N, C-alpha and C positions, 0 to 999 in steps of 0.2 A: 185774694180769692180764698174762700173757705174750702175745706175738704169736700163738702157737699157740692159746691160749684165745680170743682175739678172733676168729680165723678159724673155729674150731669153733662159736662161738656166733653166727656170721653177721654180725659187725661188720666193717666196713672203714672206711678213712679216705679221703675224697675231698678234694682240694684243688685250687685254681685258681692261675693266674698271679698273682703278687703275694702269695700267702699267706705269712705269716711264722710259722715255728715258733719258739716261745719256749722256748729250752733253758736258761733262767736267765740266766747272764752272756752267752750267745751267742744271737743271733737269726739264723735261717736262712731266707732268702727264696727262694721258688720262682719260677723263670723258665721259663715254658712255651716250649719250643723244638722245635716239631714239624718233621718232615722225615725224620729217621732212622726215627721211628715217630710215629704220631699223638699219643701221649701223652708223648713224650720231654720231659724237664725237666732244667734245670741248677739248681744251688743255689748261692746266694751268701751269704757272710758279709760284708756291707758294711763293718762296723767293722774288719775285717782286710784289706779290699781283696782278697778271695779268692773264687774261683768254682770250683765243681766242674762241669766241662763234660760229664761222663758220656760219651756216645758221639759227641760232637763231639770226637773223640779226637786231633786234630792229627797223625795219622799221615801218613807220606809217601804211603801208598796214597790217602788222601783220603776224602771222605765215602762212606759205605756206605748205599745206599737200596734194598736188595734184598728188603724185605718188601712184602707187598701194600699195606699202609697207609703206606708211605714216599712222600714227595712231594718232588721236587727243588726246586720253587719255594719251598715252605715251608722246606726245608733252607737255601736261599740266604738267605731272610729271617731265619731264626734265627741263622745265622752272622753276618750283618750286625748283628743286634740285640746279640748277645753282644760283638761287636767294639766297639760303642759304649759298653759299660759301663766304668766306671772301676774297674779292679782291677789288682793288681800280680802276683798269683799265680794260675795256672790249674792245676787238677788234672784229669786225664782218666782214663777207665776203662782205657785200654790203654797209654798212653805216659807215665804218671806226672805229674811236676810240672814246670811251666815257670814261671820267675821273670823278672820285669822287664817292665814295661808295653810297651816297644818290641818286645821279643822275642815276647811273646804276640801283639801286633798283627801282626807279620810272619808268625808261624806260622798265625794265623787267616786271613790273606790268602792265603798259600800253599795252605792247606787248601781254602779257597773256590775258588781258581783251578783246582783239579783238576777241578771240574765243568765249567768252561768249556773247559779243555784237552781233556777227553773229547769234548765236543761238537764242537770244532774237528777233532779226529781223525776223528770220525764223519762230519762233512760232507766232509772230504777223501776219505775212503773211498767216499763215496756220490756222487762225481762221475759214476760209472757206476751204473746201476740195479742193485740188489743185493737178493737174497732175505733173509728173516729168518735163515735158517740160515747164509748167507754172512756176514752181519753178526756173528752170535754167534761163528762159527768164527774170525773175525778177532781176537777177544779184546781189543777196544779198551780195556776197563776192567781186566781182570786181566793182560793181556800173555801169559799162558799158563794152562793149566788144571792146577792141582795135583790130587792125589788127595784125596778121591774126585772125579773129573772130573765126574760127573753133577751133583753138588751145585754146583760152581763154574760149570758151564754154565748151570744153572738161575738162579743169582744173576746171572750175566752177562746172560742173556736178560731177566730181570725189570728190571734196571737199564737195559739198552738200550731196552726198550719204553718206559720212562719218558722217556728222552731223545728217542726218535722222536716220541712224542706231543707233547712240549714243542716240538720243532723244527718239526713240522707246524703247530702252533698259531701259531708265530712266522712262518709262511710262508717258512721256510728249507729246507723239505723237502716233497717230494710223495709221497703214498702212491699207488703205482701197482698195476696188476694183478699184476705180478711181485714187487713189494716196495717199495723206497724209492729215491728219487733226490733229490740236492741241487738246489735252485733257486738258481742263481748266475749 
């Protein structure tokens, strides 16, 4: 039965962290890595020391968490979890193949650090009280807004809101009547 046949007959496949797809000579292990989205998963072929990182894409832009179900804390945990795995080759959805354990570890560390760099820039900007519009217009995440600007501004706002919530919870930021201000 084809995938289309399964869909039209109401069948779907649910799997959890640790599920192993038996593909004959190859075993594909599911690694639940939420953050980019609630259901984001990576897939590992342990016998080949290979992992498909999907949207943990190792791009210089860094993690993208602009969906409503994205979660920065979970993204951090997922990147750290993947970094602890023993593999030699990483394949991403956007940047292709990265080979060599040491190189993969460095790229994962750089990728993870983009989150902390964004938070540091945000805290530096918020030494003065700022409104949400001022914060978004600063383009801390994107640097500038490409076309279509409305879309990139929305993603910026969504990701900034997640950072602001996280920094308020960590008592590094105060939510004021006018906006936000760093507590330092």
